[in-house]
C-alpha positions, 0 to 999 in steps of 0.5 A: 946800284944806280948808274948815271947815263950821259945826257945831252941838254939844250939850254938858253942863257938869260941874256934878256931874262926879266919878269915884265909880264904875268902869265902864272901866279909866281910872276910879279913885275914889281919884283925885279930880277938881278940879271948878273945874279941870274947869269951866275946861277944859270952858268952854275947849272950849266957847269954842273951838268958838264962836270957830271959828264953831260953835253950841254948845247947852248942856243942864242937868246933873242931880244924881246923874249925874256922867258926864252931862258926856260928852254924846256918849253921850246920842244920835246925830243924823243928818239931823235924826233922833234915835236915843236911847241905852240905857246898858249900866251902870245908873250912867248909865241915867238920862242917856238919858231926860234927853237925849230930853227935851232933844230933845223940848223943842227942836223935834225930832220924829223921835225913836226910843227904842232897844230895844237897848244903844247909847251914842250917838256913843260907838259911832257915827261918821258918815262920808259913806258909812257909819255906823261902829259899835263893839261889844265892851264897851258897844253891842250888835250888835243896836243896829247893825241898829236904827241902820241901819233908823232912819237908812237908812244902811249900818252897818259893825260894828267890834269893839273888843278892848282894854278901854281903848278901850271906845267907838269914839270912843276909838279912831277919829275922823272927820276929814272927813265929806264924804270918808270920811277918818278916823284910828284906832288899829289895836291897838284892833280885832279882826283882822277889823275892822282888815282892814275899816278898811284896805279902806274907808279905805286912806289913813287916818291911823294913830295910835300906841299912845302917842297913842291912850293920850293920848286922841288919837282922842277928837277933833272935826273940822269938816273943817279944824280938829281939836280933840284932847288936847295929850297926843297931840302925835304926831298934830299933824304928820301932821294938818298934812301932810294939810292939817288944823289941829290945836288942842291942848286940855287936858281932863286932868280928864276923862281921869280918867273915860276921856273927852276932847274928843269925849266932851264933844261931841255933834254935832247934824247937820241 
């Protein structure tokens, strides 16, 4: 029997969300964002979390930072310790201090500003045994050592090789962080990283290329409920067969910038 555990999330509204530059293959400034529809989709996701019994904290969006809505990238929080982000692209650089200011203003004291490039939970995923860490497009391998020292958890480095899956959270999702249960798309990883994932997670749910391209791995799970894009319909039956309850969410406006459910959601782990 699977059970949901209450979570605390941090989100940032899409007040200034637009696609005005291109820093991943999904972004095309020629394809305009519908701001009203984006806000509707974001509020729907926020309300779903709250309806499931989770707490959602909201930080203010800042003008000039259109990707700030992707709150998962701003930091990683494990055991109440906050490792800040250092963005690879100058367009997003100012998001990092904004996130740390929010944490300092909300009672967090165990905070570290990173020396090396990492993009928060975009490239860090927490299981019960490991901190999975992506590299290849954004985060530096040196950031993995930094995270291991700070969080005092073993870090497993995974190399991403397909530019469509530029962050780990576009290619892998943690389904149960008490039982090391994940789902991922093998085609996003190098052969060595695929072998490591197979050894560590032999029972993992493997996504098809179609479901990965529908942002199906950019999902959030509370141990029972899995919120994921409705476009990744091929994952619903496998999730149900494992005892999870999938919830189809429409975040199509955010797909235009290469993000979805998880990108909009940072978990504040106590």
